[in-house]
PDB file with one MODEL, atoms N, CA, C and O in Angstrom:
MODEL        1
ATOM      1  N   MET A   1     -61.117  41.801  44.416  1.00  0.00           N
ATOM      2  CA  MET A   1     -61.114  40.495  45.039  1.00  0.00           C
ATOM      3  C   MET A   1     -62.481  39.858  44.864  1.00  0.00           C
ATOM      4  O   MET A   1     -63.503  40.545  44.843  1.00  0.00           O
ATOM      5  N   ALA A   2     -62.488  38.584  44.745  1.00  0.00           N
ATOM      6  CA  ALA A   2     -63.733  37.838  44.598  1.00  0.00           C
ATOM      7  C   ALA A   2     -64.012  37.087  45.894  1.00  0.00           C
ATOM      8  O   ALA A   2     -63.095  36.617  46.567  1.00  0.00           O
ATOM      9  N   ILE A   3     -65.269  36.984  46.222  1.00  0.00           N
ATOM     10  CA  ILE A   3     -65.664  36.256  47.431  1.00  0.00           C
ATOM     11  C   ILE A   3     -66.115  34.864  47.022  1.00  0.00           C
ATOM     12  O   ILE A   3     -66.978  34.704  46.159  1.00  0.00           O
ATOM     13  N   ASN A   4     -65.526  33.874  47.644  1.00  0.00           N
ATOM     14  CA  ASN A   4     -65.896  32.489  47.409  1.00  0.00           C
ATOM     15  C   ASN A   4     -67.144  32.206  48.243  1.00  0.00           C
ATOM     16  O   ASN A   4     -67.094  32.223  49.472  1.00  0.00           O
ATOM     17  N   GLU A   5     -68.253  31.948  47.572  1.00  0.00           N
ATOM     18  CA  GLU A   5     -69.525  31.777  48.270  1.00  0.00           C
ATOM     19  C   GLU A   5     -69.603  30.484  49.078  1.00  0.00           C
ATOM     20  O   GLU A   5     -70.397  30.387  50.014  1.00  0.00           O
ATOM     21  N   GLU A   6     -68.794  29.499  48.728  1.00  0.00           N
ATOM     22  CA  GLU A   6     -68.840  28.225  49.441  1.00  0.00           C
ATOM     23  C   GLU A   6     -68.399  28.361  50.892  1.00  0.00           C
ATOM     24  O   GLU A   6     -69.019  27.792  51.790  1.00  0.00           O
ATOM     25  N   ASN A   7     -67.329  29.115  51.119  1.00  0.00           N
ATOM     26  CA  ASN A   7     -66.831  29.239  52.491  1.00  0.00           C
ATOM     27  C   ASN A   7     -66.603  30.694  52.899  1.00  0.00           C
ATOM     28  O   ASN A   7     -65.908  30.956  53.881  1.00  0.00           O
ATOM     29  N   ASN A   8     -67.177  31.639  52.161  1.00  0.00           N
ATOM     30  CA  ASN A   8     -67.095  33.078  52.440  1.00  0.00           C
ATOM     31  C   ASN A   8     -65.667  33.589  52.573  1.00  0.00           C
ATOM     32  O   ASN A   8     -65.413  34.517  53.341  1.00  0.00           O
ATOM     33  N   SER A   9     -64.731  32.996  51.836  1.00  0.00           N
ATOM     34  CA  SER A   9     -63.357  33.470  51.863  1.00  0.00           C
ATOM     35  C   SER A   9     -63.127  34.443  50.699  1.00  0.00           C
ATOM     36  O   SER A   9     -63.864  34.444  49.713  1.00  0.00           O
ATOM     37  N   VAL A  10     -62.108  35.251  50.839  1.00  0.00           N
ATOM     38  CA  VAL A  10     -61.772  36.219  49.806  1.00  0.00           C
ATOM     39  C   VAL A  10     -60.678  35.631  48.934  1.00  0.00           C
ATOM     40  O   VAL A  10     -59.668  35.135  49.432  1.00  0.00           O
ATOM     41  N   LYS A  11     -60.891  35.691  47.621  1.00  0.00           N
ATOM     42  CA  LYS A  11     -59.945  35.120  46.678  1.00  0.00           C
ATOM     43  C   LYS A  11     -59.154  36.258  46.037  1.00  0.00           C
ATOM     44  O   LYS A  11     -59.739  37.173  45.458  1.00  0.00           O
ATOM     45  N   LYS A  12     -57.832  36.203  46.140  1.00  0.00           N
ATOM     46  CA  LYS A  12     -56.987  37.251  45.598  1.00  0.00           C
ATOM     47  C   LYS A  12     -56.468  36.936  44.206  1.00  0.00           C
ATOM     48  O   LYS A  12     -56.246  37.842  43.403  1.00  0.00           O
ATOM     49  N   TYR A  13     -56.274  35.655  43.916  1.00  0.00           N
ATOM     50  CA  TYR A  13     -55.713  35.225  42.648  1.00  0.00           C
ATOM     51  C   TYR A  13     -56.628  34.214  41.986  1.00  0.00           C
ATOM     52  O   TYR A  13     -57.379  33.500  42.651  1.00  0.00           O
ATOM     53  N   GLY A  14     -56.554  34.166  40.664  1.00  0.00           N
ATOM     54  CA  GLY A  14     -57.301  33.170  39.907  1.00  0.00           C
ATOM     55  C   GLY A  14     -56.426  32.613  38.806  1.00  0.00           C
ATOM     56  O   GLY A  14     -55.460  33.247  38.380  1.00  0.00           O
ATOM     57  N   ASN A  15     -56.774  31.414  38.348  1.00  0.00           N
ATOM     58  CA  ASN A  15     -56.050  30.867  37.206  1.00  0.00           C
ATOM     59  C   ASN A  15     -56.621  31.489  35.927  1.00  0.00           C
ATOM     60  O   ASN A  15     -57.557  32.286  35.989  1.00  0.00           O
ATOM     61  N   LYS A  16     -56.070  31.132  34.788  1.00  0.00           N
ATOM     62  CA  LYS A  16     -56.501  31.757  33.532  1.00  0.00           C
ATOM     63  C   LYS A  16     -57.987  31.560  33.275  1.00  0.00           C
ATOM     64  O   LYS A  16     -58.677  32.499  32.877  1.00  0.00           O
ATOM     65  N   GLN A  17     -58.479  30.362  33.495  1.00  0.00           N
ATOM     66  CA  GLN A  17     -59.889  30.066  33.240  1.00  0.00           C
ATOM     67  C   GLN A  17     -60.792  30.915  34.139  1.00  0.00           C
ATOM     68  O   GLN A  17     -61.790  31.470  33.678  1.00  0.00           O
ATOM     69  N   GLU A  18     -60.443  31.011  35.402  1.00  0.00           N
ATOM     70  CA  GLU A  18     -61.255  31.788  36.341  1.00  0.00           C
ATOM     71  C   GLU A  18     -61.259  33.269  35.985  1.00  0.00           C
ATOM     72  O   GLU A  18     -62.297  33.924  36.079  1.00  0.00           O
ATOM     73  N   ILE A  19     -60.106  33.805  35.576  1.00  0.00           N
ATOM     74  CA  ILE A  19     -60.030  35.216  35.189  1.00  0.00           C
ATOM     75  C   ILE A  19     -60.860  35.457  33.926  1.00  0.00           C
ATOM     76  O   ILE A  19     -61.556  36.466  33.824  1.00  0.00           O
ATOM     77  N   CYS A  20     -60.786  34.543  32.980  1.00  0.00           N
ATOM     78  CA  CYS A  20     -61.593  34.668  31.750  1.00  0.00           C
ATOM     79  C   CYS A  20     -63.076  34.725  32.081  1.00  0.00           C
ATOM     80  O   CYS A  20     -63.801  35.567  31.551  1.00  0.00           O
ATOM     81  N   GLU A  21     -63.525  33.843  32.944  1.00  0.00           N
ATOM     82  CA  GLU A  21     -64.943  33.810  33.313  1.00  0.00           C
ATOM     83  C   GLU A  21     -65.334  35.053  34.115  1.00  0.00           C
ATOM     84  O   GLU A  21     -66.404  35.618  33.892  1.00  0.00           O
ATOM     85  N   PHE A  22     -64.488  35.478  35.033  1.00  0.00           N
ATOM     86  CA  PHE A  22     -64.793  36.600  35.910  1.00  0.00           C
ATOM     87  C   PHE A  22     -64.914  37.909  35.123  1.00  0.00           C
ATOM     88  O   PHE A  22     -65.811  38.713  35.377  1.00  0.00           O
ATOM     89  N   PHE A  23     -63.998  38.118  34.160  1.00  0.00           N
ATOM     90  CA  PHE A  23     -63.981  39.373  33.410  1.00  0.00           C
ATOM     91  C   PHE A  23     -64.640  39.261  32.033  1.00  0.00           C
ATOM     92  O   PHE A  23     -64.788  40.271  31.344  1.00  0.00           O
ATOM     93  N   GLY A  24     -65.031  38.076  31.629  1.00  0.00           N
ATOM     94  CA  GLY A  24     -65.715  37.910  30.353  1.00  0.00           C
ATOM     95  C   GLY A  24     -64.815  38.129  29.144  1.00  0.00           C
ATOM     96  O   GLY A  24     -65.248  38.677  28.130  1.00  0.00           O
ATOM     97  N   VAL A  25     -63.567  37.699  29.256  1.00  0.00           N
ATOM     98  CA  VAL A  25     -62.637  37.814  28.133  1.00  0.00           C
ATOM     99  C   VAL A  25     -62.282  36.414  27.633  1.00  0.00           C
ATOM    100  O   VAL A  25     -62.399  35.429  28.362  1.00  0.00           O
ATOM    101  N   SER A  26     -61.849  36.349  26.385  1.00  0.00           N
ATOM    102  CA  SER A  26     -61.454  35.054  25.835  1.00  0.00           C
ATOM    103  C   SER A  26     -60.054  34.694  26.318  1.00  0.00           C
ATOM    104  O   SER A  26     -59.315  35.553  26.800  1.00  0.00           O
ATOM    105  N   LEU A  27     -59.700  33.437  26.188  1.00  0.00           N
ATOM    106  CA  LEU A  27     -58.385  32.971  26.607  1.00  0.00           C
ATOM    107  C   LEU A  27     -57.290  33.642  25.777  1.00  0.00           C
ATOM    108  O   LEU A  27     -56.226  33.967  26.305  1.00  0.00           O
ATOM    109  N   GLY A  28     -57.539  33.848  24.494  1.00  0.00           N
ATOM    110  CA  GLY A  28     -56.561  34.520  23.634  1.00  0.00           C
ATOM    111  C   GLY A  28     -56.313  35.952  24.069  1.00  0.00           C
ATOM    112  O   GLY A  28     -55.170  36.409  24.108  1.00  0.00           O
ATOM    113  N   THR A  29     -57.392  36.664  24.399  1.00  0.00           N
ATOM    114  CA  THR A  29     -57.265  38.046  24.870  1.00  0.00           C
ATOM    115  C   THR A  29     -56.492  38.084  26.173  1.00  0.00           C
ATOM    116  O   THR A  29     -55.611  38.925  26.350  1.00  0.00           O
ATOM    117  N   LEU A  30     -56.813  37.180  27.084  1.00  0.00           N
ATOM    118  CA  LEU A  30     -56.109  37.135  28.367  1.00  0.00           C
ATOM    119  C   LEU A  30     -54.629  36.838  28.158  1.00  0.00           C
ATOM    120  O   LEU A  30     -53.779  37.453  28.801  1.00  0.00           O
ATOM    121  N   SER A  31     -54.318  35.923  27.286  1.00  0.00           N
ATOM    122  CA  SER A  31     -52.909  35.587  27.022  1.00  0.00           C
ATOM    123  C   SER A  31     -52.149  36.799  26.493  1.00  0.00           C
ATOM    124  O   SER A  31     -51.020  37.060  26.907  1.00  0.00           O
ATOM    125  N   ASN A  32     -52.772  37.540  25.575  1.00  0.00           N
ATOM    126  CA  ASN A  32     -52.139  38.759  25.054  1.00  0.00           C
ATOM    127  C   ASN A  32     -51.948  39.786  26.165  1.00  0.00           C
ATOM    128  O   ASN A  32     -50.896  40.419  26.255  1.00  0.00           O
ATOM    129  N   ASP A  33     -52.957  39.949  27.005  1.00  0.00           N
ATOM    130  CA  ASP A  33     -52.865  40.886  28.125  1.00  0.00           C
ATOM    131  C   ASP A  33     -51.767  40.485  29.103  1.00  0.00           C
ATOM    132  O   ASP A  33     -51.034  41.342  29.599  1.00  0.00           O
ATOM    133  N   LEU A  34     -51.649  39.199  29.380  1.00  0.00           N
ATOM    134  CA  LEU A  34     -50.619  38.726  30.313  1.00  0.00           C
ATOM    135  C   LEU A  34     -49.219  38.996  29.772  1.00  0.00           C
ATOM    136  O   LEU A  34     -48.315  39.342  30.532  1.00  0.00           O
ATOM    137  N   THR A  35     -49.036  38.840  28.470  1.00  0.00           N
ATOM    138  CA  THR A  35     -47.747  39.151  27.860  1.00  0.00           C
ATOM    139  C   THR A  35     -47.410  40.620  28.061  1.00  0.00           C
ATOM    140  O   THR A  35     -46.285  40.961  28.424  1.00  0.00           O
ATOM    141  N   LYS A  36     -48.385  41.486  27.824  1.00  0.00           N
ATOM    142  CA  LYS A  36     -48.170  42.930  28.006  1.00  0.00           C
ATOM    143  C   LYS A  36     -47.936  43.270  29.478  1.00  0.00           C
ATOM    144  O   LYS A  36     -47.118  44.132  29.797  1.00  0.00           O
ATOM    145  N   MET A  37     -48.649  42.598  30.365  1.00  0.00           N
ATOM    146  CA  MET A  37     -48.480  42.844  31.799  1.00  0.00           C
ATOM    147  C   MET A  37     -47.087  42.425  32.263  1.00  0.00           C
ATOM    148  O   MET A  37     -46.469  43.119  33.070  1.00  0.00           O
ATOM    149  N   ARG A  38     -46.593  41.303  31.766  1.00  0.00           N
ATOM    150  CA  ARG A  38     -45.262  40.820  32.160  1.00  0.00           C
ATOM    151  C   ARG A  38     -44.171  41.794  31.724  1.00  0.00           C
ATOM    152  O   ARG A  38     -43.144  41.920  32.392  1.00  0.00           O
ATOM    153  N   ARG A  39     -44.392  42.480  30.610  1.00  0.00           N
ATOM    154  CA  ARG A  39     -43.398  43.420  30.081  1.00  0.00           C
ATOM    155  C   ARG A  39     -43.462  44.791  30.756  1.00  0.00           C
ATOM    156  O   ARG A  39     -42.526  45.582  30.636  1.00  0.00           O
ATOM    157  N   ASP A  40     -44.543  45.076  31.457  1.00  0.00           N
ATOM    158  CA  ASP A  40     -44.718  46.376  32.099  1.00  0.00           C
ATOM    159  C   ASP A  40     -44.339  46.273  33.578  1.00  0.00           C
ATOM    160  O   ASP A  40     -44.934  45.483  34.311  1.00  0.00           O
ATOM    161  N   PRO A  41     -43.365  47.056  34.020  1.00  0.00           N
ATOM    162  CA  PRO A  41     -42.938  46.976  35.426  1.00  0.00           C
ATOM    163  C   PRO A  41     -44.051  47.286  36.427  1.00  0.00           C
ATOM    164  O   PRO A  41     -43.985  46.849  37.576  1.00  0.00           O
ATOM    165  N   ASN A  42     -45.069  48.031  36.006  1.00  0.00           N
ATOM    166  CA  ASN A  42     -46.177  48.370  36.900  1.00  0.00           C
ATOM    167  C   ASN A  42     -47.122  47.198  37.143  1.00  0.00           C
ATOM    168  O   ASN A  42     -47.866  47.197  38.124  1.00  0.00           O
ATOM    169  N   PHE A  43     -47.100  46.199  36.258  1.00  0.00           N
ATOM    170  CA  PHE A  43     -48.068  45.109  36.356  1.00  0.00           C
ATOM    171  C   PHE A  43     -47.446  43.716  36.451  1.00  0.00           C
ATOM    172  O   PHE A  43     -48.163  42.743  36.686  1.00  0.00           O
ATOM    173  N   LYS A  44     -46.130  43.600  36.274  1.00  0.00           N
ATOM    174  CA  LYS A  44     -45.542  42.258  36.266  1.00  0.00           C
ATOM    175  C   LYS A  44     -45.649  41.548  37.612  1.00  0.00           C
ATOM    176  O   LYS A  44     -45.598  40.319  37.669  1.00  0.00           O
ATOM    177  N   ASP A  45     -45.796  42.304  38.690  1.00  0.00           N
ATOM    178  CA  ASP A  45     -45.940  41.678  40.003  1.00  0.00           C
ATOM    179  C   ASP A  45     -47.348  41.144  40.251  1.00  0.00           C
ATOM    180  O   ASP A  45     -47.610  40.565  41.305  1.00  0.00           O
ATOM    181  N   CYS A  46     -48.249  41.331  39.301  1.00  0.00           N
ATOM    182  CA  CYS A  46     -49.626  40.839  39.429  1.00  0.00           C
ATOM    183  C   CYS A  46     -49.769  39.403  38.948  1.00  0.00           C
ATOM    184  O   CYS A  46     -50.845  38.814  39.046  1.00  0.00           O
ATOM    185  N   ILE A  47     -48.684  38.843  38.431  1.00  0.00           N
ATOM    186  CA  ILE A  47     -48.721  37.486  37.886  1.00  0.00           C
ATOM    187  C   ILE A  47     -47.749  36.608  38.664  1.00  0.00           C
ATOM    188  O   ILE A  47     -46.571  36.937  38.806  1.00  0.00           O
ATOM    189  N   LEU A  48     -48.257  35.494  39.163  1.00  0.00           N
ATOM    190  CA  LEU A  48     -47.419  34.502  39.842  1.00  0.00           C
ATOM    191  C   LEU A  48     -47.326  33.272  38.951  1.00  0.00           C
ATOM    192  O   LEU A  48     -48.338  32.779  38.453  1.00  0.00           O
ATOM    193  N   GLN A  49     -46.120  32.784  38.754  1.00  0.00           N
ATOM    194  CA  GLN A  49     -45.940  31.569  37.965  1.00  0.00           C
ATOM    195  C   GLN A  49     -44.976  30.648  38.705  1.00  0.00           C
ATOM    196  O   GLN A  49     -43.778  30.636  38.424  1.00  0.00           O
ATOM    197  N   PRO A  50     -45.514  29.869  39.664  1.00  0.00           N
ATOM    198  CA  PRO A  50     -44.655  29.014  40.478  1.00  0.00           C
ATOM    199  C   PRO A  50     -44.055  27.839  39.716  1.00  0.00           C
ATOM    200  O   PRO A  50     -43.062  27.261  40.159  1.00  0.00           O
ATOM    201  N   SER A  51     -44.641  27.478  38.580  1.00  0.00           N
ATOM    202  CA  SER A  51     -44.081  26.419  37.751  1.00  0.00           C
ATOM    203  C   SER A  51     -44.480  26.684  36.307  1.00  0.00           C
ATOM    204  O   SER A  51     -45.240  27.609  36.022  1.00  0.00           O
ATOM    205  N   HIS A  52     -43.968  25.873  35.411  1.00  0.00           N
ATOM    206  CA  HIS A  52     -44.248  26.087  33.990  1.00  0.00           C
ATOM    207  C   HIS A  52     -45.743  26.001  33.670  1.00  0.00           C
ATOM    208  O   HIS A  52     -46.245  26.755  32.837  1.00  0.00           O
ATOM    209  N   GLY A  53     -46.427  25.113  34.309  1.00  0.00           N
ATOM    210  CA  GLY A  53     -47.831  24.874  33.985  1.00  0.00           C
ATOM    211  C   GLY A  53     -48.842  25.662  34.805  1.00  0.00           C
ATOM    212  O   GLY A  53     -50.025  25.683  34.467  1.00  0.00           O
ATOM    213  N   ARG A  54     -48.400  26.305  35.867  1.00  0.00           N
ATOM    214  CA  ARG A  54     -49.338  27.027  36.742  1.00  0.00           C
ATOM    215  C   ARG A  54     -49.110  28.527  36.646  1.00  0.00           C
ATOM    216  O   ARG A  54     -47.982  29.009  36.749  1.00  0.00           O
ATOM    217  N   VAL A  55     -50.200  29.252  36.446  1.00  0.00           N
ATOM    218  CA  VAL A  55     -50.157  30.711  36.410  1.00  0.00           C
ATOM    219  C   VAL A  55     -51.307  31.224  37.247  1.00  0.00           C
ATOM    220  O   VAL A  55     -52.445  30.784  37.082  1.00  0.00           O
ATOM    221  N   TYR A  56     -51.020  32.149  38.140  1.00  0.00           N
ATOM    222  CA  TYR A  56     -52.053  32.775  38.957  1.00  0.00           C
ATOM    223  C   TYR A  56     -51.999  34.279  38.732  1.00  0.00           C
ATOM    224  O   TYR A  56     -50.931  34.889  38.772  1.00  0.00           O
ATOM    225  N   ILE A  57     -53.164  34.863  38.494  1.00  0.00           N
ATOM    226  CA  ILE A  57     -53.269  36.277  38.179  1.00  0.00           C
ATOM    227  C   ILE A  57     -54.034  36.975  39.294  1.00  0.00           C
ATOM    228  O   ILE A  57     -55.086  36.507  39.731  1.00  0.00           O
ATOM    229  N   SER A  58     -53.494  38.094  39.747  1.00  0.00           N
ATOM    230  CA  SER A  58     -54.177  38.896  40.760  1.00  0.00           C
ATOM    231  C   SER A  58     -55.453  39.478  40.151  1.00  0.00           C
ATOM    232  O   SER A  58     -55.410  40.118  39.100  1.00  0.00           O
ATOM    233  N   ILE A  59     -56.571  39.255  40.809  1.00  0.00           N
ATOM    234  CA  ILE A  59     -57.846  39.774  40.314  1.00  0.00           C
ATOM    235  C   ILE A  59     -57.818  41.299  40.319  1.00  0.00           C
ATOM    236  O   ILE A  59     -58.236  41.932  39.350  1.00  0.00           O
ATOM    237  N   ILE A  60     -57.333  41.880  41.393  1.00  0.00           N
ATOM    238  CA  ILE A  60     -57.248  43.338  41.483  1.00  0.00           C
ATOM    239  C   ILE A  60     -56.218  43.870  40.478  1.00  0.00           C
ATOM    240  O   ILE A  60     -56.434  44.911  39.857  1.00  0.00           O
ATOM    241  N   GLY A  61     -55.122  43.167  40.324  1.00  0.00           N
ATOM    242  CA  GLY A  61     -54.084  43.587  39.382  1.00  0.00           C
ATOM    243  C   GLY A  61     -54.578  43.584  37.948  1.00  0.00           C
ATOM    244  O   GLY A  61     -54.273  44.502  37.188  1.00  0.00           O
ATOM    245  N   TYR A  62     -55.337  42.569  37.568  1.00  0.00           N
ATOM    246  CA  TYR A  62     -55.865  42.517  36.204  1.00  0.00           C
ATOM    247  C   TYR A  62     -56.908  43.613  35.998  1.00  0.00           C
ATOM    248  O   TYR A  62     -56.985  44.206  34.922  1.00  0.00           O
ATOM    249  N   GLU A  63     -57.701  43.877  37.018  1.00  0.00           N
ATOM    250  CA  GLU A  63     -58.674  44.970  36.925  1.00  0.00           C
ATOM    251  C   GLU A  63     -57.944  46.311  36.763  1.00  0.00           C
ATOM    252  O   GLU A  63     -58.360  47.150  35.964  1.00  0.00           O
ATOM    253  N   ARG A  64     -56.861  46.514  37.518  1.00  0.00           N
ATOM    254  CA  ARG A  64     -56.058  47.731  37.371  1.00  0.00           C
ATOM    255  C   ARG A  64     -55.504  47.860  35.961  1.00  0.00           C
ATOM    256  O   ARG A  64     -55.475  48.953  35.396  1.00  0.00           O
ATOM    257  N   TYR A  65     -55.062  46.733  35.390  1.00  0.00           N
ATOM    258  CA  TYR A  65     -54.519  46.732  34.032  1.00  0.00           C
ATOM    259  C   TYR A  65     -55.610  47.123  33.028  1.00  0.00           C
ATOM    260  O   TYR A  65     -55.358  47.917  32.122  1.00  0.00           O
ATOM    261  N   LEU A  66     -56.806  46.576  33.181  1.00  0.00           N
ATOM    262  CA  LEU A  66     -57.897  46.911  32.271  1.00  0.00           C
ATOM    263  C   LEU A  66     -58.263  48.392  32.373  1.00  0.00           C
ATOM    264  O   LEU A  66     -58.542  49.034  31.361  1.00  0.00           O
ATOM    265  N   LYS A  67     -58.262  48.929  33.584  1.00  0.00           N
ATOM    266  CA  LYS A  67     -58.543  50.363  33.766  1.00  0.00           C
ATOM    267  C   LYS A  67     -57.439  51.206  33.126  1.00  0.00           C
ATOM    268  O   LYS A  67     -57.721  52.231  32.505  1.00  0.00           O
ATOM    269  N   PHE A  68     -56.189  50.777  33.275  1.00  0.00           N
ATOM    270  CA  PHE A  68     -55.064  51.468  32.660  1.00  0.00           C
ATOM    271  C   PHE A  68     -55.221  51.491  31.142  1.00  0.00           C
ATOM    272  O   PHE A  68     -55.013  52.530  30.514  1.00  0.00           O
ATOM    273  N   CYS A  69     -55.586  50.359  30.552  1.00  0.00           N
ATOM    274  CA  CYS A  69     -55.787  50.282  29.102  1.00  0.00           C
ATOM    275  C   CYS A  69     -56.936  51.178  28.667  1.00  0.00           C
ATOM    276  O   CYS A  69     -56.858  51.843  27.634  1.00  0.00           O
ATOM    277  N   SER A  70     -57.989  51.192  29.450  1.00  0.00           N
ATOM    278  CA  SER A  70     -59.148  52.025  29.137  1.00  0.00           C
ATOM    279  C   SER A  70     -58.784  53.508  29.164  1.00  0.00           C
ATOM    280  O   SER A  70     -59.171  54.265  28.274  1.00  0.00           O
ATOM    281  N   GLU A  71     -58.040  53.916  30.186  1.00  0.00           N
ATOM    282  CA  GLU A  71     -57.615  55.320  30.287  1.00  0.00           C
ATOM    283  C   GLU A  71     -56.667  55.687  29.152  1.00  0.00           C
ATOM    284  O   GLU A  71     -56.744  56.790  28.611  1.00  0.00           O
ATOM    285  N   SER A  72     -55.772  54.769  28.789  1.00  0.00           N
ATOM    286  CA  SER A  72     -54.842  55.024  27.694  1.00  0.00           C
ATOM    287  C   SER A  72     -55.595  55.209  26.385  1.00  0.00           C
ATOM    288  O   SER A  72     -55.231  56.059  25.572  1.00  0.00           O
ATOM    289  N   LEU A  73     -56.634  54.424  26.178  1.00  0.00           N
ATOM    290  CA  LEU A  73     -57.430  54.523  24.960  1.00  0.00           C
ATOM    291  C   LEU A  73     -58.177  55.861  24.930  1.00  0.00           C
ATOM    292  O   LEU A  73     -58.264  56.493  23.877  1.00  0.00           O
ATOM    293  N   LYS A  74     -58.711  56.293  26.065  1.00  0.00           N
ATOM    294  CA  LYS A  74     -59.422  57.571  26.136  1.00  0.00           C
ATOM    295  C   LYS A  74     -58.487  58.738  25.813  1.00  0.00           C
ATOM    296  O   LYS A  74     -58.887  59.701  25.158  1.00  0.00           O
ATOM    297  N   LYS A  75     -57.232  58.644  26.281  1.00  0.00           N
ATOM    298  CA  LYS A  75     -56.276  59.731  26.042  1.00  0.00           C
ATOM    299  C   LYS A  75     -55.908  59.844  24.573  1.00  0.00           C
ATOM    300  O   LYS A  75     -55.605  60.935  24.088  1.00  0.00           O
ATOM    301  N   ARG A  76     -55.932  58.714  23.855  1.00  0.00           N
ATOM    302  CA  ARG A  76     -55.574  58.728  22.443  1.00  0.00           C
ATOM    303  C   ARG A  76     -56.646  59.381  21.579  1.00  0.00           C
ATOM    304  O   ARG A  76     -56.346  59.913  20.510  1.00  0.00           O
ATOM    305  N   TYR A  77     -57.913  59.341  22.046  1.00  0.00           N
ATOM    306  CA  TYR A  77     -59.010  59.882  21.228  1.00  0.00           C
ATOM    307  C   TYR A  77     -59.599  61.077  21.822  1.00  0.00           C
ATOM    308  O   TYR A  77     -60.531  61.651  21.260  1.00  0.00           O
TER     309      TYR A  77
ENDMDL
END
């Protein structure tokens, strides 16, 4: 979770731009990751899409996905 410094609130979800900035990934990488997350039953609940143009990603969920990918890569080598 990220803390919003303006009003000291805790932020659970971010839009694509915010997630890219927070984790230092490109928009293309995030889009590919979101596709993989939507297809995986363990991570599809981390993405909210209330309309065609709005997508909100769980900050903790995306971090869990990155850790999962990292562990999977370690197991392969």
